[in-house]
Residue, then its C-alpha position, 0 to 999 in steps of 0.5 A: m500417927n499420920r492417920r490420927r493427924g490427918a483425921a484431927g485435920v478433918v475434924t478441925l476443918l469441919i469444925c471451923t467450916v460449921m463456925l464460919m457457917t454459923v457466923s454468916a447465918c447469924a450475920r444474915d439474920d442480923e441484916i434481915t432484922r435491920w432491914t425489918g426495922v428499916v421497912t417498918r419505919l419507912l412504912a410508919a412514915r408513910s402512915e404519919a404522912l397520911a395522917s397529917g396530909d404531908e406529900d413531902r414526907w411520903r415523897a421522902t420515903t421514896a426513891s422515885s424521881g417521877s411526877i405525882d402522877d406516876r403509880e408510886l407516888s400517886a398512891f398517896a394522893s389516892l388514899r387522902a382522897l379515900g380518906v385513908t389516915s393510916l397503914t399498919l404492917q400486919r406481917v412480914i412474910s419474907i425479907v431477902p437482902g440483895s446486892a448494892g444495898e437492897a433488899t425485897a420485902v413481901l409484906e401484908i399492910g392493913y388500911a380501912v376506907p373510913a366511910v365503907d369499911r367496917g374493918q382493916r383491909t389486908a393488901r399484899r405488898t412486894v417492897v423493893l427497898t434501896g439506899g442501903l441501911a444507912t439511907p434507905v428509901i422505897r423504889s416500889w411497893l408493888a410488884p406485877s404479881d401483887p393484886l391492885e388495891v383501888f389506891d394503886l389505880v393512876g388518874m382516878a377520881v373519888t366521888q361520895t354518892s348515896a351508895g358510898l364511894l364511887v371511884t372512876p377515871s378522872d377523865p370522864k371519856a376514859v369509861p363513859a357512862t351509858g348515854e347522858v346517864t352519869w355514873p353517880d345516877l346509875l349507881g343511885s338507881a341501882l342502890q334504890r333497886v336493892a333498898t326496895a327489895w331489902s331493908d338497909p343496903q349498906s355504903t360500899l366502895v364501888v370502882v370502875p377501872r381504866n382497862l381490862a388489866d386493871f380490872a383483872r389485877l383488882v379481882k385478883r385474877s392472874t391473867a386478863v384472859g377470859a375477864e372480858t366475859i365477867a361484868a362486875v366482882t364483889e371482892g373482899a376477904r372474909s374470915a369463917g363465920s364472920v360478915a364481910l367487912t371491906d368488900r369491893l365492887i369492881m365493875n368491868p369497864v369493857v362490858a359497861q360500855s357494851l351495855t344499856a344504862e339498864g344493863v349497868k343498873v342491873v349489874l350494879a344492883h346484882e353486886l350491891t345485892h352480894v355486898y348487902l347479903r355478905r355483910t348481913s350473913a357470917q355464913e356462905l349461902p349455896t351459890w345458886f341461892s346467892e346468885g338467884l337473890a341477886e338476880w331476883t333483886a337486880y331485875q325487879d321492875v326491869p321493863v324487859p319482857l320474861a320471855s326475852r330475858w328467859a329465852a335460852a333457858i325457855e329454848r332449852q327446856r323445849t328441846e329437853p322437856t324434863w330440864p332442869q332436874t337439879l339446881p345449879n351447882e358451884a361449878d356451873f357458875r364457873t365462867d368456863s363452864p357451859e352451863f354458866a350463863l343458863s345457871y344465873v337464869i335458873a337460879e333467878l327462875t328459883v328464887t322468883e318461884l320461892a318468892s311467889r310462895t313464901s317471903i324471901h326475907g322470912m326465909f333469910d331471917q330464918l337462916m341466919p340465927t343458926g350460928g356457926t362456921t359452916a356454910i348454910t346448906t341447900e337442904a337447910v334453904l329447901a327446909a326453910a321454903g318447906t319444900s324439896e329439890a324435886a318439887l321446886m325445880g318442877r315448879v320452875r319448869d312449869r313456869m318456864l312453860s307458862v311464860a312461853r305460852e303467854s308470849s306465844p303469837 
């Protein structure tokens, strides 16, 4: 009898425990649901503040007591300067209720810059909510692990240019343009170079951040270590089988200040070519072809002798007469690859050689109608050019020899 009562007691205890756990889980689910409603309403209020230009309404959503110059509050002015009039909550990734009336929500929000975007851009936000469910506000909406968006940058000025929107530090001395040339002038010259090579380059958003740390976060690097070797990046999400809709051209301010005006124009034209190609082709191009097209475009009419620009590759071939045998692969274009710098030279040489024998535009048009979501292969590019990799690389070697001979005293 005692054993039966004991067993019955254990069962009862288990049932009670399960019931308590169920009640607790239900309560937590209810709390998460309520916090989800809170963050939805707060983002809607921020969106309405943008649409109406009501700064006070934006301020009412935040717990920040700082000035409009801090990152949390300056986002309103930046978004308005960019022409953004709405924010959309695309997805709630997680919500974790905390103590003292706080919760942390990880979200994806959408926005579009009217002058340059052809669709919504997705931004990850880690939103810390405080004030409890009764009087909730946003304490912050950006964690150190979140990639920066252009509107997160503090103390920036937005300028309308022929190439689209240019975002630079409001203090011209922070990242000065080279010599007497202004950033709008540099960008306009770069765009003209792209327009000469291609039919209709489209407007984009060009950002010159204040420092290397901001550059690294804008281009979604986890650290600024190694970022100093990257001149600029074309950054933007792209769905398979779709053209890029929301690219950003991010210029490295450290590199920019080390270049001549012509060097900055080359970098900008290179990236503007990537923007054009990504908005024109729904399929990824082979890296060597994409980078080669960008270099070929950027160096149009640059008054620097080929023997000087291609000196490292010419010297490599002098010591290794049969180099290069193959086209650079994707790994060769990684910043930590020993072939990194030479790969860009070979890519440009290859496209230059193709352009001397066929129409680059004709090749590009021939490759584009293939459709589908798969990337365009090297084999497809070579077929469009009517050549083989071995024959093409042989001509590249011959071209380097020819340039070397012409430059010899």
